[in-house]
C-alpha positions in Angstrom: 113.9 60.6 66.5 113.1 57.0 65.6 110.2 54.9 66.7 110.8 51.2 66.7 108.4 48.4 67.6 110.5 45.2 67.7 113.0 44.0 70.2 115.4 43.1 67.4 115.3 46.5 65.8 116.1 48.1 69.2 118.9 45.7 69.9 120.4 46.4 66.5 120.2 50.2 67.1 121.8 49.8 70.6 124.6 47.7 69.2 125.3 50.3 66.6 125.4 53.1 69.1 127.6 51.1 71.5 130.0 50.3 68.6 130.3 54.1 68.1 131.2 54.4 71.8 127.9 56.0 72.9 126.4 55.7 76.3 122.6 55.1 76.5 120.0 56.2 79.0 116.7 54.3 79.2 113.5 55.8 80.6 110.9 52.9 80.8 107.3 54.2 80.9 103.7 53.1 80.3 103.1 56.2 78.3 100.9 59.2 79.0 104.1 61.1 79.9 104.1 63.8 82.6 106.6 66.1 84.4 108.1 63.2 86.3 108.9 61.4 83.0 110.3 64.6 81.5 112.6 64.9 84.5 113.8 61.4 84.0 114.4 62.1 80.3 116.4 65.2 81.1 118.5 63.1 83.6 119.0 60.4 81.0 120.2 63.1 78.6 123.5 63.0 80.5 124.1 60.0 78.2 124.9 60.2 74.5 121.6 58.7 73.5 118.2 58.5 75.2 115.7 55.7 74.7 112.1 56.0 76.0 110.0 52.8 76.1 106.3 53.3 75.9 104.6 50.0 76.8 101.3 49.6 78.5 102.1 46.3 80.1 98.9 44.1 80.5 100.8 42.1 83.2 100.7 45.1 85.5 96.9 45.1 85.6 95.0 42.9 88.0 91.7 41.1 87.3 89.6 44.1 88.5 91.7 46.8 86.9 90.7 48.1 83.5 93.6 47.9 81.1 91.4 49.3 78.3 90.8 52.5 80.3 94.5 53.2 80.9 95.2 56.6 79.2 97.1 56.5 76.0 98.1 59.2 73.6 101.1 58.1 71.6 101.1 61.3 69.4 101.3 63.5 72.5 104.0 61.3 74.0 106.0 61.5 70.8 105.9 65.2 70.7 107.1 65.4 74.3 109.9 63.0 73.6 111.0 64.9 70.5 110.9 68.3 72.3 113.1 66.8 75.0 115.8 65.3 72.7 114.9 61.6 72.8 116.7 59.6 70.2 114.5 56.5 70.1 111.0 55.5 71.3 110.5 51.7 71.8 106.8 51.1 71.6 106.1 47.3 71.3 102.8 45.5 71.2 102.2 42.9 74.0 102.7 40.1 71.5 106.2 41.4 70.8 107.1 41.4 74.5 105.5 38.1 75.5 105.4 36.1 72.3 103.3 33.1 71.5 105.3 30.8 73.8 104.7 32.9 77.0 103.0 31.0 79.7 104.5 32.1 83.1 102.6 34.2 85.6 103.4 35.2 89.1 100.7 35.9 91.7 
């Protein structure tokens, strides 16, 4: 199982798998995986490769919601992914997802 943090690295890996004729299942999460996530991973396993994204998205938190207190345990999540046959974890930082030029918000 690989863990990648950059969009470009993930794109390259997906391109390689697709060039090999692989189908790819994606399970997008904010981490702190539970039984619901595991069932999605198992369903995604109908594909040749499974990718789980773990990204606590700051844009999903309102002004009175505490992003800092959102539960995170990457090591635990990694173990769950590995036990369930995940091929790749994509775990970017907010700066990777939004970049320095990001300026759009929707209320």
